N, C-alpha and C positions, 0 to 999 in steps of 0.2 A: 560514487556517481560516475566514475570513469567507466565502469562496466556498461552503463546505460547510454554511453555516448553514441553507440551504433544503433541504427534504426531497427535492425533485425532483433537485437536483444530487447529493445523497448517493445516491439510488437509482441515478441514472445511473452514478455512479462505481462503485458495487457491481457493477452489471451488466457494466460494462466490465472490471472486475477479474476477474469470474467468467469472462468470455469469454477472458480472457488477451490483452488488446490490447497487443501490442508487446513488445519486449525490455526497454523501460525498466522495466516492472513487474517483470520477472524480476530485473533488476539491483537494483532497490529491495528486492525480497524477499531477495536474497542479502546485501545490505548489512545489512538488518534482522536477518537470522539471525546474521550475524557479530557484530553489535553485541550482540544479546541473549545470545549464547553467551559473548562476552567479559565482558559485565556480570555474567552469572550466575556465571562462574568467579571473577571478581574480587570 
């Protein structure tokens, strides 16, 4: 998280996520969805 302390990096990350850069982000989203759904149910 230390890398995202600066606004510039945060903005850059947001823009990359918006553009949908790479399947890694999709994988991460799927994992997060699974996690949150599992957590919510449990």
